[in-house]
C-alpha positions in Angstrom: -38.1 -7.4 10.0 -34.6 -6.9 11.6 -35.5 -9.5 14.3 -36.4 -12.1 11.7 -33.3 -11.4 9.7 -31.0 -11.8 12.8 -32.7 -15.0 13.8 -32.4 -16.4 10.3 -28.7 -15.3 10.0 -27.9 -17.1 13.3 -29.8 -20.3 12.3 -28.0 -20.3 8.9 -24.6 -19.9 10.6 -25.4 -22.8 13.1 -26.7 -24.9 10.2 -23.5 -24.2 8.2 -21.4 -25.6 11.1 -23.5 -28.7 11.2 -23.4 -29.2 7.5 -19.7 -28.5 7.1 -17.8 -31.4 5.4 -15.3 -33.4 7.4 -12.6 -31.7 5.4 -13.3 -28.4 7.1 -12.7 -29.9 10.6 -14.9 -27.7 12.8 -13.1 -25.8 15.6 -13.9 -27.5 18.8 -15.1 -24.3 20.4 -17.8 -24.1 17.7 -18.9 -27.7 17.8 -21.5 -27.2 20.7 -23.3 -24.8 18.4 -24.4 -27.4 15.9 -28.2 -27.1 15.8 -29.9 -29.4 13.4 -33.4 -29.6 11.9 -34.5 -26.2 13.3 -34.2 -27.3 16.9 -33.0 -24.6 19.3 -31.7 -27.2 21.7 -28.5 -29.2 20.9 -27.5 -32.3 22.8 -24.4 -34.2 21.9 -21.0 -35.3 23.0 -18.1 -37.6 22.6 -16.3 -40.4 24.5 -13.4 -42.9 24.5 -12.8 -46.2 26.1 -9.2 -47.6 25.9 -7.0 -50.4 26.9 -3.2 -50.2 27.0 -0.3 -52.6 27.7 2.9 -50.7 28.4 6.1 -52.8 28.0 8.2 -50.8 30.3 8.5 -50.0 34.0 6.0 -47.8 35.7 8.3 -47.2 38.7 8.8 -43.6 39.7 12.5 -44.1 39.6 12.6 -45.6 36.1 14.5 -42.5 34.8 16.8 -41.7 37.7 17.8 -45.4 38.2 17.1 -46.7 34.7 19.4 -49.8 34.8 17.5 -51.1 37.9 14.2 -51.2 36.1 15.2 -52.3 32.6 13.7 -55.8 33.0 10.5 -54.8 34.9 7.3 -56.6 33.8 4.8 -54.9 31.5 1.6 -53.4 32.9 -1.9 -52.9 31.6 -4.6 -50.4 32.1 -8.2 -49.9 31.2 -9.3 -46.3 31.0 -12.1 -44.0 30.0 -10.0 -41.0 29.0 -12.9 -38.6 28.3 -16.7 -38.8 28.3 -18.3 -35.5 27.3 -21.8 -34.0 27.2 -22.6 -31.0 24.9 -25.6 -28.8 25.8 -26.3 -25.8 23.6 -29.3 -23.5 23.2 -30.3 -20.9 20.8 -32.3 -18.1 22.6 -32.9 -16.2 19.5 -32.0 -12.6 18.5 -28.4 -13.7 18.1 -28.0 -15.1 21.6 -26.7 -18.6 22.2 -25.4 -20.6 25.1 -22.9 -23.5 24.9 -21.6 -25.9 27.5 -19.3 -28.9 27.7 -19.2 -31.1 30.8 -16.3 -33.6 30.8 -15.7 -36.7 32.9 -12.0 -37.7 32.7 -11.1 -41.2 33.7 -14.7 -41.8 34.8 -14.7 -38.9 37.2 -14.0 -38.9 41.0 -15.6 -40.8 43.8 -15.5 -40.8 47.6 -17.4 -42.5 50.4 -17.9 -42.2 54.2 -17.0 -45.3 56.1 -16.9 -46.3 59.8 -13.5 -47.8 60.8 -14.2 -50.4 63.5 -10.5 -51.0 64.0 -10.0 -47.3 64.9 -12.5 -46.9 67.7 -15.4 -46.6 65.3 -14.2 -43.4 63.7 -15.8 -42.1 60.6 -13.5 -41.6 57.6 -13.9 -40.2 54.2 -12.0 -42.4 51.7 -11.2 -41.8 48.0 -12.8 -44.6 46.0 -11.4 -43.7 42.5 -9.4 -41.1 40.7 -10.4 -38.9 37.8 -11.8 -35.5 37.2 -15.1 -33.8 36.4 -14.7 -30.5 34.6 -16.8 -27.8 33.0 -14.7 -27.2 29.9 -17.1 -24.8 28.3 -19.9 -22.6 29.6 -20.5 -19.4 27.6 -23.0 -16.9 26.3 -22.6 -15.6 22.9 -24.0 -12.6 20.9 -23.8 -13.1 17.1 -24.0 -9.8 15.2 -23.0 -11.3 11.8 -21.0 -14.2 10.4 -17.8 -12.1 10.8 -18.6 -10.7 14.3 -19.4 -12.9 17.4 -18.6 -12.1 21.0 -18.4 -15.1 23.4 -18.0 -14.6 27.2 -17.6 -17.2 29.9 -15.5 -20.4 30.2 -14.1 -21.1 26.7 -11.7 -23.4 24.9 -8.3 -21.8 24.2 -7.5 -23.0 20.6 -3.7 -22.9 20.7 -2.2 -25.8 18.9 -3.9 -28.4 16.7 -5.1 -30.6 19.7 -6.8 -27.9 21.6 -8.6 -26.5 18.6 -9.6 -30.0 17.4 -9.5 -32.3 20.5 -12.4 -34.6 19.8 -11.3 -38.3 19.4 -12.3 -38.6 15.7 -9.8 -35.7 14.9 -6.7 -37.8 15.6 -5.7 -41.4 14.7 -4.0 -42.5 18.0 -6.0 -44.2 20.7 -4.8 -41.5 23.2 -4.4 -37.8 22.5 -1.1 -37.2 20.6 1.8 -37.2 22.9 3.6 -33.9 22.2 1.1 -31.2 22.6 -0.7 -33.2 25.3 2.5 -33.1 27.3 3.6 -29.5 27.1 0.3 -27.6 26.8 -2.9 -27.7 28.8 -5.3 -30.2 27.2 -8.0 -29.5 26.8 -7.0 -25.9 27.5 -10.0 -24.0 28.8 -10.2 -20.9 30.8 -12.5 -18.0 31.7 -12.5 -14.9 29.6 -14.0 -13.2 26.6 -13.5 -14.0 22.9 -14.1 -12.1 19.6 -14.3 -14.5 16.6 -15.8 -14.8 13.1 -15.5 -16.0 9.6 -14.6 -14.0 6.5 -14.3 -15.7 3.1 -11.9 -18.7 3.6 -10.7 -17.4 7.0 -11.8 -18.1 10.6 -10.2 -15.9 13.2 -10.4 -15.5 17.0 -8.9 -13.3 19.7 -9.3 -14.0 23.4 -8.5 -12.3 26.7 -8.3 -14.8 29.6 -7.3 -15.3 33.2 -3.4 -15.8 33.3 -1.6 -19.0 33.9 -0.2 -19.9 37.3 3.5 -20.3 37.0 3.8 -22.2 40.3 2.0 -25.1 38.6 4.5 -25.3 35.7 6.7 -28.4 35.8 9.7 -30.2 34.3 7.6 -33.0 32.9 4.7 -31.0 31.6 6.0 -27.4 31.1 2.9 -25.2 31.3 0.5 -28.2 31.2 -1.0 -27.7 34.6 -0.9 -23.9 34.6 -4.5 -23.3 33.5 -5.9 -25.2 36.4 -6.7 -23.9 39.9 -6.8 -25.8 43.1 -9.2 -23.2 44.6 -12.9 -22.6 44.2 -12.1 -19.7 41.9 -9.5 -18.9 39.2 -6.9 -16.4 40.3 -6.7 -13.6 37.7 -4.1 -11.1 39.0 -2.6 -11.3 35.5 -4.1 -11.9 32.2 -3.3 -13.8 29.0 -4.1 -13.3 25.3 -4.6 -16.0 22.8 -5.3 -15.8 19.0 -5.9 -18.2 16.3 -6.2 -17.9 12.4 -7.5 -20.7 10.2 -7.2 -20.5 6.4 -9.3 -23.0 4.4 -7.2 -23.0 1.3 -9.3 -25.5 -0.7 -11.9 -28.2 0.0 -9.8 -30.5 2.2 -6.9 -28.3 3.2 -6.7 -26.2 6.2 -3.8 -24.2 7.5 -3.7 -22.7 11.1 -1.6 -20.3 13.1 -2.2 -19.7 16.8 -0.3 -18.1 19.7 -0.4 -17.1 23.3 1.1 -14.4 25.6 0.6 -13.9 29.3 2.4 -13.3 32.6 2.5 -16.2 35.0 4.3 -14.8 38.1 2.3 -13.2 40.8 -0.8 -15.0 39.6 -1.5 -17.3 42.5 -3.0 -17.1 46.0 -2.1 -15.5 48.3 -1.0 -12.5 46.4 1.9 -11.7 48.7 5.0 -11.5 46.5 4.4 -8.0 45.1 4.2 -4.5 46.6 6.5 -2.3 48.7 8.3 -3.1 51.9 7.7 -0.9 54.9 9.4 -0.8 58.3 7.6 -0.8 61.6 7.2 3.0 61.4 5.3 2.7 58.1 8.2 4.1 56.1 8.8 2.6 52.6 12.2 0.9 52.5 12.1 -0.8 49.1 10.3 -3.2 46.9 10.0 -7.0 47.4 12.6 -9.2 45.9 10.5 -10.7 43.1 8.4 -7.7 42.2 9.9 -7.4 38.7 9.8 -11.0 37.8 7.1 -11.6 35.2 7.4 -15.2 34.0 6.0 -14.3 30.7 4.8 -17.2 28.5 5.1 -16.9 24.7 3.8 -19.8 22.5 3.7 -20.0 18.7 2.1 -22.8 16.8 1.5 -23.9 13.2 -0.8 -26.7 12.2 -2.6 -28.2 9.2 -5.1 -30.7 8.0 -5.4 -32.3 4.6 -8.4 -34.6 4.0 -8.9 -35.6 0.4 -8.4 -38.4 -2.2 -8.8 -40.9 0.7 -5.8 -39.5 2.5 -5.8 -37.7 5.9 -2.6 -35.8 6.8 -2.4 -33.8 10.0 0.6 -32.0 11.6 1.6 -29.3 14.0 4.7 -27.6 15.4 4.7 -25.7 18.7 7.4 -23.7 20.4 7.2 -22.1 23.8 9.4 -19.6 25.8 9.1 -18.7 29.4 11.0 -15.7 30.7 12.6 -15.7 34.2 12.4 -19.6 34.2 15.3 -20.0 36.6 14.0 -17.5 39.1 10.5 -18.9 38.9 11.8 -22.4 39.6 13.8 -21.1 42.6 10.7 -19.4 44.0 8.3 -22.2 43.7 10.8 -24.8 44.9 12.3 -22.8 47.8 9.8 -20.2 48.8 6.5 -22.1 48.8 5.4 -24.4 51.7 5.7 -28.1 51.3 1.9 -28.6 51.6 1.0 -25.9 49.1 -0.8 -27.1 45.9 2.2 -26.2 43.7 4.7 -28.1 41.7 8.2 -28.4 43.2 10.2 -29.3 40.1 12.2 -27.1 37.9 10.5 -25.6 34.8 12.4 -25.0 31.5 12.7 -21.8 29.6 11.7 -23.5 26.4 9.5 -26.5 25.3 8.8 -27.9 21.8 6.5 -30.4 20.2 6.3 -31.5 16.6 4.0 -34.1 15.2 2.7 -35.5 11.9 0.3 -38.3 11.1 -0.6 -39.8 7.7 -3.5 -42.3 7.1 -5.0 -43.9 4.0 -8.6 -45.3 3.7 -8.1 -48.8 2.2 -11.8 -49.4 2.1 -12.0 -46.7 -0.6 -10.6 -49.4 -3.0 -13.4 -51.9 -2.1 -16.5 -50.8 -3.8 -19.1 -52.4 -1.5 -17.6 -51.1 1.6 -17.0 -47.6 0.1 -20.6 -47.5 -1.0 -21.6 -48.3 2.6 -19.5 -45.4 3.8 -17.3 -47.6 5.9 -13.7 -46.5 6.3 -10.5 -48.2 7.4 -7.5 -46.0 7.7 -4.0 -47.5 8.1 -1.8 -44.8 9.6 1.6 -43.9 10.9 2.6 -41.0 13.2 5.8 -39.4 14.3 6.3 -37.2 17.4 9.2 -35.2 18.8 8.9 -33.3 22.0 10.7 -31.9 25.0 9.0 -30.5 28.0 12.1 -29.2 29.6 14.8 -27.2 27.9 16.6 -25.6 30.8 17.7 -22.0 31.3 21.3 -21.4 32.1 22.2 -22.6 35.5 19.3 -25.1 35.8 20.1 -28.8 36.1 19.6 -31.1 33.0 17.1 -33.9 32.8 17.7 -35.6 29.5 14.7 -38.0 29.8 12.3 -35.2 28.9 13.5 -35.2 25.3 11.5 -38.0 23.5 10.7 -39.3 20.0 7.8 -41.6 19.3 6.8 -43.7 16.2 3.2 -45.0 16.1 1.5 -47.4 13.6 -2.1 -48.5 13.6 -5.6 -48.4 12.2 -8.9 -46.6 12.6 -12.1 -48.5 11.5 -15.2 -46.5 11.0 -18.3 -48.7 10.7 -20.4 -45.6 10.6 -19.1 -42.0 10.5 -19.7 -41.2 14.2 -17.8 -44.2 15.6 -14.2 -45.3 15.3 -12.5 -48.5 16.5 -8.8 -47.8 17.0 -5.6 -49.7 17.7 -1.9 -48.7 17.6 1.6 -49.8 18.6 3.7 -46.9 19.8 7.5 -47.0 20.4 8.9 -44.0 22.4 12.6 -43.5 22.1 14.6 -41.8 24.8 18.4 -41.1 25.1 20.6 -44.2 25.4 21.0 -44.0 29.2 17.2 -44.6 29.6 14.9 -47.5 28.6 12.7 -47.1 25.5 9.0 -47.3 26.1 6.9 -49.4 23.7 3.1 -49.8 24.2 0.1 -51.4 22.6 -3.2 -49.5 22.7 -6.8 -50.4 21.7 -9.8 -48.2 21.9 -13.3 -47.2 20.7 -14.6 -43.7 20.4 -17.6 -41.8 19.2 -18.6 -38.2 18.5 -22.2 -37.3 17.7 -25.2 -35.0 18.2 -28.4 -36.6 19.4 -30.6 -33.6 19.0 
């Protein structure tokens, strides 16, 4: 009897996720659990194809020598930002598995070729860029709707974008600029999570491998800190993430999320900690950077309103990094030039604020509305700064940016969106502003 009750409870929970209205905006970490029609196996995913024309220079010196590149020609790009496969399985008795395999920018490629001009040597050449990543791979035990434990590689739901990163959850062709710049996106790491639902609340607490401070940067703050250049993830230090969503009414969700963790001494080799000894084996003191923590603190608020043919989304993120100046000094001056670490300064603070508003004009056309087609005209505003320096660090004013974006999203069916937008990014007066035109198509669906 207990076995049947647990299985029924788990299936009801999964079915509730699948049946949730769009207004509820399912957390990305839960989306791979959507089992439909009684099937234990779930197969789904999402993907995006995009074209952009950037009406500004792409030269690496466009900020340091702005006047020289003011009249550079525009440049265009085709891209497949993300193509994702979901695989989920319900084993029964409350046990489930979820996975998410992502191909970014169509993945990577290489080939072996024989160079006849170099004495017939064989060479391995990079054919294309991109990444293939396992963004989620976890096993979960569900005890009740309010109590679930998930262990493995999991999404870190800090900020609006990480918690809801599928392409039908934002209007712009590419992911919103602010959070995408300063936070890992999609932020995923290995650890353990406790989460659940109670009434109108969804909550989650995670313990994770810590961030690597040597991969922090001026242009991305902690963006690259969750990655690892090694075959494993260094976890000398740990991080803790939390999220609370409040579904106020049908169509309105409020969210709070945060992160804390140490980033110093969380790399390989682990040789900056410990005591110093002389040749006789006598302790003569501690190493210079033993007490440097590089603690990361992040606080974020976000919301989604989806009702009356309007969609409004917004977020505000603020981050603080302790010992930023010392961390910058160590990674610039104390790591070898060929080490896989960033050599730029990292700021003590970073900020990202964004809001977008869209209205479905097809809601006023009866035939199209009855056919469930939607056409949102939208506008978006972003303010973000990836580098607010600590005292004594140099200034780089180009990292402070504002962007205004206008465009449309057309939904011929609910799983597919055709997108277009025009974005104008404003920088300080000594730099050149950055307008761009973007066109894309995206889908998000479950096939089984």
